[in-house]
C-alpha positions in Angstrom: 103.9 86.8 96.1 100.0 85.4 95.9 97.3 87.3 97.2 96.8 84.9 99.8 100.4 85.5 101.1 100.0 89.1 100.9 96.4 89.0 103.0 98.1 86.4 105.4 101.2 88.6 106.1 98.9 91.8 106.4 96.7 89.7 108.9 99.7 88.7 110.7 101.1 92.2 110.9 97.7 93.6 112.1 97.5 91.2 114.7 100.9 91.8 116.0 100.3 95.7 115.7 97.4 95.1 118.1 99.6 93.7 120.7 102.3 96.3 120.2 99.7 99.0 120.5 98.6 97.8 123.7 102.0 97.7 125.2 102.9 100.9 124.0 99.5 102.3 125.8 100.6 100.7 128.9 103.9 102.2 128.7 102.3 105.7 128.1 99.7 105.2 131.0 102.7 104.3 133.3 104.9 107.4 132.3 101.7 109.5 132.5 101.5 108.2 136.5 105.3 109.0 136.9 105.1 112.7 135.7 102.0 113.1 138.1 104.2 111.9 140.9 107.5 113.8 139.7 109.4 110.6 138.4 111.2 110.3 135.2 109.5 107.5 133.6 113.1 106.1 131.8 114.9 106.6 134.8 112.5 105.3 137.0 111.7 102.3 135.3 114.8 101.7 132.7 113.9 98.2 131.8 110.1 99.0 131.3 111.2 102.1 129.4 113.6 100.1 127.0 111.1 97.7 126.3 108.5 100.7 125.4 111.1 101.8 123.1 111.6 98.5 121.5 107.9 98.0 120.8 107.4 101.5 119.6 110.1 100.8 117.3 108.7 97.5 115.9 105.1 99.2 115.8 106.4 101.9 113.2 108.7 99.1 111.2 105.4 97.2 110.9 103.7 100.2 109.9 106.2 100.8 107.1 105.8 97.1 105.7 102.1 97.3 105.9 102.2 100.2 103.9 104.6 98.7 101.2 102.5 95.5 101.1 99.4 97.5 100.3 100.9 99.2 97.0 101.8 95.6 95.9 99.6 94.6 93.2 98.9 90.9 92.8 98.2 89.2 89.2 96.4 86.1 90.5 96.5 85.0 86.6 100.1 85.0 86.3 101.6 81.8 86.4 105.3 81.5 87.7 107.5 78.9 86.0 
């Protein structure tokens, strides 16, 4: 992996994280409203809740990949044959 590839992947992951975080925050806000009215979010809106869980898992998986990428040291002077 070159430093350019690493930076590109980190940028892609960070952009995706931004979108996932917005989706998670929307779910959190909706869940809070449900609680205020005495509803159980996962029962009242099962598909939305499932989407929330998928987004949360993807966010956490991406965070792990970001952490892993950040530990990779690139030697741009090394030529691969």
